PQR file of N, CA, C, O and H, with PARSE charges and radii, in Angstrom:
ATOM      1  N   UNK A   1      71.341-132.623 -14.055 -0.4000 1.5000
ATOM      2  CA  UNK A   1      72.137-131.772 -13.190 -0.0000 2.0000
ATOM      3  C   UNK A   1      73.181-131.016 -14.014  0.5500 1.7000
ATOM      4  O   UNK A   1      73.921-131.617 -14.793 -0.5500 1.4000
ATOM      5  N   UNK A   2      73.230-129.741 -13.843 -0.4000 1.5000
ATOM      6  CA  UNK A   2      74.195-128.938 -14.559 -0.0000 2.0000
ATOM      7  C   UNK A   2      75.525-128.955 -13.802  0.5500 1.7000
ATOM      8  O   UNK A   2      75.550-128.763 -12.586 -0.5500 1.4000
ATOM      9  H   UNK A   2      72.629-129.253 -13.210  0.4000 1.0000
ATOM     10  N   UNK A   3      76.611-129.181 -14.505 -0.4000 1.5000
ATOM     11  CA  UNK A   3      77.916-129.312 -13.861 -0.0000 2.0000
ATOM     12  C   UNK A   3      78.486-127.994 -13.370  0.5500 1.7000
ATOM     13  O   UNK A   3      79.121-127.950 -12.316 -0.5500 1.4000
ATOM     14  H   UNK A   3      76.592-129.337 -15.493  0.4000 1.0000
ATOM     15  N   UNK A   4      78.274-126.943 -14.101 -0.4000 1.5000
ATOM     16  CA  UNK A   4      78.920-125.680 -13.791 -0.0000 2.0000
ATOM     17  C   UNK A   4      77.921-124.528 -13.951  0.5500 1.7000
ATOM     18  O   UNK A   4      78.052-123.740 -14.887 -0.5500 1.4000
ATOM     19  H   UNK A   4      77.758-126.979 -14.957  0.4000 1.0000
ATOM     20  N   UNK A   5      76.943-124.413 -13.075 -0.4000 1.5000
ATOM     21  CA  UNK A   5      75.881-123.422 -13.270 -0.0000 2.0000
ATOM     22  C   UNK A   5      76.367-121.972 -13.265  0.5500 1.7000
ATOM     23  O   UNK A   5      75.769-121.135 -13.941 -0.5500 1.4000
ATOM     24  H   UNK A   5      76.837-125.053 -12.315  0.4000 1.0000
ATOM     25  N   UNK A   6      77.426-121.648 -12.528 -0.4000 1.5000
ATOM     26  CA  UNK A   6      77.913-120.268 -12.489 -0.0000 2.0000
ATOM     27  C   UNK A   6      78.992-119.995 -13.523  0.5500 1.7000
ATOM     28  O   UNK A   6      79.376-118.843 -13.722 -0.5500 1.4000
ATOM     29  H   UNK A   6      77.912-122.328 -11.979  0.4000 1.0000
ATOM     30  N   UNK A   7      79.485-121.029 -14.181 -0.4000 1.5000
ATOM     31  CA  UNK A   7      80.533-120.943 -15.199 -0.0000 2.0000
ATOM     32  C   UNK A   7      81.776-120.221 -14.688  0.5500 1.7000
ATOM     33  O   UNK A   7      82.400-119.458 -15.427 -0.5500 1.4000
ATOM     34  H   UNK A   7      79.173-121.965 -14.019  0.4000 1.0000
ATOM     35  N   UNK A   8      82.136-120.457 -13.434 -0.4000 1.5000
ATOM     36  CA  UNK A   8      83.300-119.808 -12.838 -0.0000 2.0000
ATOM     37  C   UNK A   8      84.507-120.718 -12.727  0.5500 1.7000
ATOM     38  O   UNK A   8      85.596-120.258 -12.383 -0.5500 1.4000
ATOM     39  H   UNK A   8      81.630-121.077 -12.834  0.4000 1.0000
ATOM     40  N   UNK A   9      84.335-121.998 -13.013 -0.4000 1.5000
ATOM     41  CA  UNK A   9      85.461-122.924 -12.926 -0.0000 2.0000
ATOM     42  C   UNK A   9      85.566-123.708 -14.224  0.5500 1.7000
ATOM     43  O   UNK A   9      84.553-123.998 -14.860 -0.5500 1.4000
ATOM     44  H   UNK A   9      83.451-122.371 -13.293  0.4000 1.0000
ATOM     45  N   UNK A  10      86.788-124.054 -14.621 -0.4000 1.5000
ATOM     46  CA  UNK A  10      86.927-124.886 -15.823 -0.0000 2.0000
ATOM     47  C   UNK A  10      86.527-126.323 -15.501  0.5500 1.7000
ATOM     48  O   UNK A  10      86.836-126.840 -14.427 -0.5500 1.4000
ATOM     49  H   UNK A  10      87.611-123.818 -14.104  0.4000 1.0000
ATOM     50  N   UNK A  11      85.845-126.951 -16.432 -0.4000 1.5000
ATOM     51  CA  UNK A  11      85.449-128.346 -16.282 -0.0000 2.0000
ATOM     52  C   UNK A  11      85.780-129.081 -17.575  0.5500 1.7000
ATOM     53  O   UNK A  11      85.511-128.593 -18.673 -0.5500 1.4000
ATOM     54  H   UNK A  11      85.594-126.531 -17.305  0.4000 1.0000
ATOM     55  N   UNK A  12      86.366-130.260 -17.422 -0.4000 1.5000
ATOM     56  CA  UNK A  12      86.636-131.126 -18.566 -0.0000 2.0000
ATOM     57  C   UNK A  12      85.749-132.344 -18.424  0.5500 1.7000
ATOM     58  O   UNK A  12      85.795-133.042 -17.411 -0.5500 1.4000
ATOM     59  H   UNK A  12      86.584-130.657 -16.530  0.4000 1.0000
ATOM     60  N   UNK A  13      84.934-132.599 -19.451 -0.4000 1.5000
ATOM     61  CA  UNK A  13      84.062-133.760 -19.445 -0.0000 2.0000
ATOM     62  C   UNK A  13      84.496-134.643 -20.609  0.5500 1.7000
ATOM     63  O   UNK A  13      84.410-134.249 -21.772 -0.5500 1.4000
ATOM     64  H   UNK A  13      84.896-132.032 -20.273  0.4000 1.0000
ATOM     65  N   UNK A  14      84.965-135.847 -20.277 -0.4000 1.5000
ATOM     66  CA  UNK A  14      85.391-136.811 -21.287 -0.0000 2.0000
ATOM     67  C   UNK A  14      84.418-137.977 -21.246  0.5500 1.7000
ATOM     68  O   UNK A  14      84.098-138.483 -20.171 -0.5500 1.4000
ATOM     69  H   UNK A  14      85.034-136.168 -19.332  0.4000 1.0000
ATOM     70  N   UNK A  15      83.952-138.401 -22.395 -0.4000 1.5000
ATOM     71  CA  UNK A  15      82.994-139.504 -22.463 -0.0000 2.0000
ATOM     72  C   UNK A  15      83.541-140.728 -21.729  0.5500 1.7000
ATOM     73  O   UNK A  15      84.653-141.186 -21.995 -0.5500 1.4000
ATOM     74  H   UNK A  15      84.213-137.990 -23.269  0.4000 1.0000
ATOM     75  N   UNK A  16      82.744-141.242 -20.809 -0.4000 1.5000
ATOM     76  CA  UNK A  16      83.125-142.439 -20.076 -0.0000 2.0000
ATOM     77  C   UNK A  16      84.002-142.191 -18.863  0.5500 1.7000
ATOM     78  O   UNK A  16      84.444-143.146 -18.223 -0.5500 1.4000
ATOM     79  H   UNK A  16      81.841-140.870 -20.593  0.4000 1.0000
ATOM     80  N   UNK A  17      84.263-140.948 -18.534 -0.4000 1.5000
ATOM     81  CA  UNK A  17      85.109-140.626 -17.379 -0.0000 2.0000
ATOM     82  C   UNK A  17      84.391-139.615 -16.491  0.5500 1.7000
ATOM     83  O   UNK A  17      83.484-138.911 -16.935 -0.5500 1.4000
ATOM     84  H   UNK A  17      83.905-140.173 -19.054  0.4000 1.0000
ATOM     85  N   UNK A  18      84.807-139.556 -15.251 -0.4000 1.5000
ATOM     86  CA  UNK A  18      84.253-138.570 -14.326 -0.0000 2.0000
ATOM     87  C   UNK A  18      84.696-137.169 -14.755  0.5500 1.7000
ATOM     88  O   UNK A  18      85.826-137.000 -15.213 -0.5500 1.4000
ATOM     89  H   UNK A  18      85.545-140.128 -14.891  0.4000 1.0000
ATOM     90  N   UNK A  19      83.832-136.165 -14.616 -0.4000 1.5000
ATOM     91  CA  UNK A  19      84.238-134.792 -14.942 -0.0000 2.0000
ATOM     92  C   UNK A  19      85.360-134.326 -14.014  0.5500 1.7000
ATOM     93  O   UNK A  19      85.400-134.693 -12.839 -0.5500 1.4000
ATOM     94  H   UNK A  19      82.914-136.302 -14.244  0.4000 1.0000
ATOM     95  N   UNK A  20      86.256-133.527 -14.546 -0.4000 1.5000
ATOM     96  CA  UNK A  20      87.339-132.952 -13.748 -0.0000 2.0000
ATOM     97  C   UNK A  20      87.124-131.453 -13.666  0.5500 1.7000
ATOM     98  O   UNK A  20      86.729-130.818 -14.644 -0.5500 1.4000
ATOM     99  H   UNK A  20      86.224-133.229 -15.500  0.4000 1.0000
ATOM    100  N   UNK A  21      87.385-130.889 -12.490 -0.4000 1.5000
ATOM    101  CA  UNK A  21      87.132-129.450 -12.330 -0.0000 2.0000
ATOM    102  C   UNK A  21      88.304-128.696 -11.741  0.5500 1.7000
ATOM    103  O   UNK A  21      88.208-127.480 -11.581 -0.5500 1.4000
ATOM    104  H   UNK A  21      87.706-131.405 -11.695  0.4000 1.0000
ATOM    105  N   UNK A  22      89.375-129.333 -11.418 -0.4000 1.5000
ATOM    106  CA  UNK A  22      90.567-128.636 -10.932 -0.0000 2.0000
ATOM    107  C   UNK A  22      91.506-128.418 -12.116  0.5500 1.7000
ATOM    108  O   UNK A  22      91.685-129.319 -12.935 -0.5500 1.4000
ATOM    109  H   UNK A  22      89.453-130.321 -11.548  0.4000 1.0000
ATOM    110  N   UNK A  23      92.104-127.238 -12.215 -0.4000 1.5000
ATOM    111  CA  UNK A  23      92.956-126.915 -13.353 -0.0000 2.0000
ATOM    112  C   UNK A  23      94.122-127.897 -13.487  0.5500 1.7000
ATOM    113  O   UNK A  23      94.454-128.299 -14.602 -0.5500 1.4000
ATOM    114  H   UNK A  23      91.958-126.505 -11.550  0.4000 1.0000
ATOM    115  N   UNK A  24      94.747-128.289 -12.378 -0.4000 1.5000
ATOM    116  CA  UNK A  24      95.856-129.241 -12.454 -0.0000 2.0000
ATOM    117  C   UNK A  24      95.385-130.606 -12.941  0.5500 1.7000
ATOM    118  O   UNK A  24      96.067-131.248 -13.740 -0.5500 1.4000
ATOM    119  H   UNK A  24      94.477-127.962 -11.473  0.4000 1.0000
ATOM    120  N   UNK A  25      94.233-131.051 -12.468 -0.4000 1.5000
ATOM    121  CA  UNK A  25      93.697-132.335 -12.906 -0.0000 2.0000
ATOM    122  C   UNK A  25      93.367-132.302 -14.395  0.5500 1.7000
ATOM    123  O   UNK A  25      93.595-133.283 -15.103 -0.5500 1.4000
ATOM    124  H   UNK A  25      93.679-130.529 -11.819  0.4000 1.0000
ATOM    125  N   UNK A  26      92.833-131.184 -14.872 -0.4000 1.5000
ATOM    126  CA  UNK A  26      92.515-131.033 -16.295 -0.0000 2.0000
ATOM    127  C   UNK A  26      93.794-131.053 -17.116  0.5500 1.7000
ATOM    128  O   UNK A  26      93.849-131.717 -18.150 -0.5500 1.4000
ATOM    129  H   UNK A  26      92.647-130.387 -14.297  0.4000 1.0000
ATOM    130  N   UNK A  27      94.827-130.336 -16.676 -0.4000 1.5000
ATOM    131  CA  UNK A  27      96.098-130.320 -17.399 -0.0000 2.0000
ATOM    132  C   UNK A  27      96.699-131.724 -17.458  0.5500 1.7000
ATOM    133  O   UNK A  27      97.241-132.130 -18.486 -0.5500 1.4000
ATOM    134  H   UNK A  27      94.783-129.796 -15.835  0.4000 1.0000
ATOM    135  N   UNK A  28      96.602-132.453 -16.365 -0.4000 1.5000
ATOM    136  CA  UNK A  28      97.117-133.820 -16.319 -0.0000 2.0000
ATOM    137  C   UNK A  28      96.361-134.706 -17.311  0.5500 1.7000
ATOM    138  O   UNK A  28      96.984-135.431 -18.087 -0.5500 1.4000
ATOM    139  H   UNK A  28      96.162-132.123 -15.530  0.4000 1.0000
ATOM    140  N   UNK A  29      95.035-134.655 -17.294 -0.4000 1.5000
ATOM    141  CA  UNK A  29      94.232-135.485 -18.200 -0.0000 2.0000
ATOM    142  C   UNK A  29      94.504-135.134 -19.663  0.5500 1.7000
ATOM    143  O   UNK A  29      94.654-136.032 -20.492 -0.5500 1.4000
ATOM    144  H   UNK A  29      94.529-134.065 -16.664  0.4000 1.0000
ATOM    145  N   UNK A  30      94.571-133.844 -19.991 -0.4000 1.5000
ATOM    146  CA  UNK A  30      94.843-133.449 -21.376 -0.0000 2.0000
ATOM    147  C   UNK A  30      96.223-133.914 -21.816  0.5500 1.7000
ATOM    148  O   UNK A  30      96.405-134.333 -22.959 -0.5500 1.4000
ATOM    149  H   UNK A  30      94.449-133.114 -19.317  0.4000 1.0000
ATOM    150  N   UNK A  31      97.196-133.843 -20.910 -0.4000 1.5000
ATOM    151  CA  UNK A  31      98.535-134.321 -21.199 -0.0000 2.0000
ATOM    152  C   UNK A  31      98.517-135.813 -21.527  0.5500 1.7000
ATOM    153  O   UNK A  31      99.185-136.260 -22.459 -0.5500 1.4000
ATOM    154  H   UNK A  31      97.048-133.502 -19.982  0.4000 1.0000
ATOM    155  N   UNK A  32      97.749-136.575 -20.754 -0.4000 1.5000
ATOM    156  CA  UNK A  32      97.631-138.011 -21.003 -0.0000 2.0000
ATOM    157  C   UNK A  32      96.936-138.285 -22.336  0.5500 1.7000
ATOM    158  O   UNK A  32      97.330-139.195 -23.065 -0.5500 1.4000
ATOM    159  H   UNK A  32      97.207-136.212 -19.996  0.4000 1.0000
ATOM    160  N   UNK A  33      95.915-137.510 -22.652 -0.4000 1.5000
ATOM    161  CA  UNK A  33      95.140-137.741 -23.872 -0.0000 2.0000
ATOM    162  C   UNK A  33      95.984-137.574 -25.127  0.5500 1.7000
ATOM    163  O   UNK A  33      95.773-138.276 -26.116 -0.5500 1.4000
ATOM    164  H   UNK A  33      95.596-136.770 -22.060  0.4000 1.0000
ATOM    165  N   UNK A  34      96.937-136.650 -25.094 -0.4000 1.5000
ATOM    166  CA  UNK A  34      97.750-136.407 -26.290 -0.0000 2.0000
ATOM    167  C   UNK A  34      99.106-137.097 -26.224  0.5500 1.7000
ATOM    168  O   UNK A  34      99.912-136.965 -27.145 -0.5500 1.4000
ATOM    169  H   UNK A  34      97.108-136.080 -24.291  0.4000 1.0000
ATOM    170  N   UNK A  35      99.369-137.839 -25.134 -0.4000 1.5000
ATOM    171  CA  UNK A  35     100.624-138.576 -25.023 -0.0000 2.0000
ATOM    172  C   UNK A  35     101.820-137.702 -24.700  0.5500 1.7000
ATOM    173  O   UNK A  35     102.955-138.071 -24.999 -0.5500 1.4000
ATOM    174  H   UNK A  35      98.714-137.947 -24.386  0.4000 1.0000
ATOM    175  N   UNK A  36     101.580-136.542 -24.092 -0.4000 1.5000
ATOM    176  CA  UNK A  36     102.659-135.624 -23.741 -0.0000 2.0000
ATOM    177  C   UNK A  36     103.337-136.073 -22.452  0.5500 1.7000
ATOM    178  O   UNK A  36     102.720-136.740 -21.622 -0.5500 1.4000
ATOM    179  H   UNK A  36     100.658-136.242 -23.850  0.4000 1.0000
ATOM    180  N   UNK A  37     104.597-135.710 -22.285 -0.4000 1.5000
ATOM    181  CA  UNK A  37     105.295-136.006 -21.032 -0.0000 2.0000
ATOM    182  C   UNK A  37     105.268-134.804 -20.088  0.5500 1.7000
ATOM    183  O   UNK A  37     106.049-134.738 -19.139 -0.5500 1.4000
ATOM    184  H   UNK A  37     105.099-135.168 -22.959  0.4000 1.0000
ATOM    185  N   UNK A  38     104.371-133.859 -20.351 -0.4000 1.5000
ATOM    186  CA  UNK A  38     104.223-132.670 -19.510 -0.0000 2.0000
ATOM    187  C   UNK A  38     103.885-133.045 -18.075  0.5500 1.7000
ATOM    188  O   UNK A  38     104.330-132.384 -17.137 -0.5500 1.4000
ATOM    189  H   UNK A  38     103.736-133.913 -21.122  0.4000 1.0000
ATOM    190  N   UNK A  39     103.092-134.113 -17.898 -0.4000 1.5000
ATOM    191  CA  UNK A  39     102.635-134.541 -16.583 -0.0000 2.0000
ATOM    192  C   UNK A  39     102.820-136.051 -16.483  0.5500 1.7000
ATOM    193  O   UNK A  39     102.965-136.732 -17.499 -0.5500 1.4000
ATOM    194  H   UNK A  39     102.731-134.650 -18.660  0.4000 1.0000
ATOM    195  N   UNK A  40     102.816-136.568 -15.267 -0.4000 1.5000
ATOM    196  CA  UNK A  40     102.928-138.017 -15.059 -0.0000 2.0000
ATOM    197  C   UNK A  40     101.866-138.786 -15.822  0.5500 1.7000
ATOM    198  O   UNK A  40     100.812-138.237 -16.143 -0.5500 1.4000
ATOM    199  H   UNK A  40     102.698-136.015 -14.442  0.4000 1.0000
ATOM    200  N   UNK A  41     102.130-140.032 -16.110 -0.4000 1.5000
ATOM    201  CA  UNK A  41     101.238-140.794 -16.977 -0.0000 2.0000
ATOM    202  C   UNK A  41     100.450-141.893 -16.277  0.5500 1.7000
ATOM    203  O   UNK A  41      99.873-142.742 -16.956 -0.5500 1.4000
ATOM    204  H   UNK A  41     102.986-140.477 -15.849  0.4000 1.0000
ATOM    205  N   UNK A  42     100.404-141.912 -14.956 -0.4000 1.5000
ATOM    206  CA  UNK A  42      99.584-142.915 -14.279 -0.0000 2.0000
ATOM    207  C   UNK A  42      98.107-142.622 -14.517  0.5500 1.7000
ATOM    208  O   UNK A  42      97.697-141.462 -14.468 -0.5500 1.4000
ATOM    209  H   UNK A  42     100.873-141.222 -14.405  0.4000 1.0000
ATOM    210  N   UNK A  43      97.309-143.638 -14.773 -0.4000 1.5000
ATOM    211  CA  UNK A  43      95.912-143.417 -15.144 -0.0000 2.0000
ATOM    212  C   UNK A  43      95.075-142.803 -14.020  0.5500 1.7000
ATOM    213  O   UNK A  43      94.104-142.102 -14.307 -0.5500 1.4000
ATOM    214  H   UNK A  43      97.642-144.580 -14.813  0.4000 1.0000
ATOM    215  N   UNK A  44      95.413-143.041 -12.765 -0.4000 1.5000
ATOM    216  CA  UNK A  44      94.625-142.506 -11.646 -0.0000 2.0000
ATOM    217  C   UNK A  44      95.073-141.102 -11.224  0.5500 1.7000
ATOM    218  O   UNK A  44      94.468-140.507 -10.332 -0.5500 1.4000
ATOM    219  H   UNK A  44      96.201-143.610 -12.532  0.4000 1.0000
ATOM    220  N   UNK A  45      96.097-140.582 -11.836 -0.4000 1.5000
ATOM    221  CA  UNK A  45      96.651-139.300 -11.420 -0.0000 2.0000
ATOM    222  C   UNK A  45      95.650-138.142 -11.454  0.5500 1.7000
ATOM    223  O   UNK A  45      95.595-137.393 -10.479 -0.5500 1.4000
ATOM    224  H   UNK A  45      96.588-141.065 -12.560  0.4000 1.0000
ATOM    225  N   UNK A  46      94.848-137.944 -12.520 -0.4000 1.5000
ATOM    226  CA  UNK A  46      93.897-136.816 -12.512 -0.0000 2.0000
ATOM    227  C   UNK A  46      92.905-136.887 -11.365  0.5500 1.7000
ATOM    228  O   UNK A  46      92.594-135.859 -10.762 -0.5500 1.4000
ATOM    229  H   UNK A  46      94.892-138.553 -13.312  0.4000 1.0000
ATOM    230  N   UNK A  47      92.400-138.071 -11.047 -0.4000 1.5000
ATOM    231  CA  UNK A  47      91.453-138.196  -9.940 -0.0000 2.0000
ATOM    232  C   UNK A  47      92.126-137.872  -8.612  0.5500 1.7000
ATOM    233  O   UNK A  47      91.508-137.259  -7.742 -0.5500 1.4000
ATOM    234  H   UNK A  47      92.652-138.906 -11.536  0.4000 1.0000
ATOM    235  N   UNK A  48      93.380-138.274  -8.444 -0.4000 1.5000
ATOM    236  CA  UNK A  48      94.101-137.980  -7.206 -0.0000 2.0000
ATOM    237  C   UNK A  48      94.296-136.460  -7.048  0.5500 1.7000
ATOM    238  O   UNK A  48      94.157-135.924  -5.949 -0.5500 1.4000
ATOM    239  H   UNK A  48      93.882-138.772  -9.151  0.4000 1.0000
ATOM    240  N   UNK A  49      94.612-135.786  -8.135 -0.4000 1.5000
ATOM    241  CA  UNK A  49      94.829-134.330  -8.089 -0.0000 2.0000
ATOM    242  C   UNK A  49      93.527-133.611  -7.786  0.5500 1.7000
ATOM    243  O   UNK A  49      93.511-132.629  -7.043 -0.5500 1.4000
ATOM    244  H   UNK A  49      94.725-136.221  -9.028  0.4000 1.0000
ATOM    245  N   UNK A  50      92.439-134.097  -8.356 -0.4000 1.5000
ATOM    246  CA  UNK A  50      91.142-133.465  -8.135 -0.0000 2.0000
ATOM    247  C   UNK A  50      90.826-133.511  -6.657  0.5500 1.7000
ATOM    248  O   UNK A  50      89.773-133.032  -6.236 -0.5500 1.4000
ATOM    249  H   UNK A  50      92.451-134.894  -8.959  0.4000 1.0000
TER
END
């Protein structure tokens, strides 16, 4: 199954995690990955935003 057949939305795919497709959820996950305080650090936060 192709995740983004029309290529109109940003998608972040991280090994071992569900794909994220909302810009806010992606920003939150990237912030967590690099240890930034740009966004909250709860582990379930990106899924909640999505």
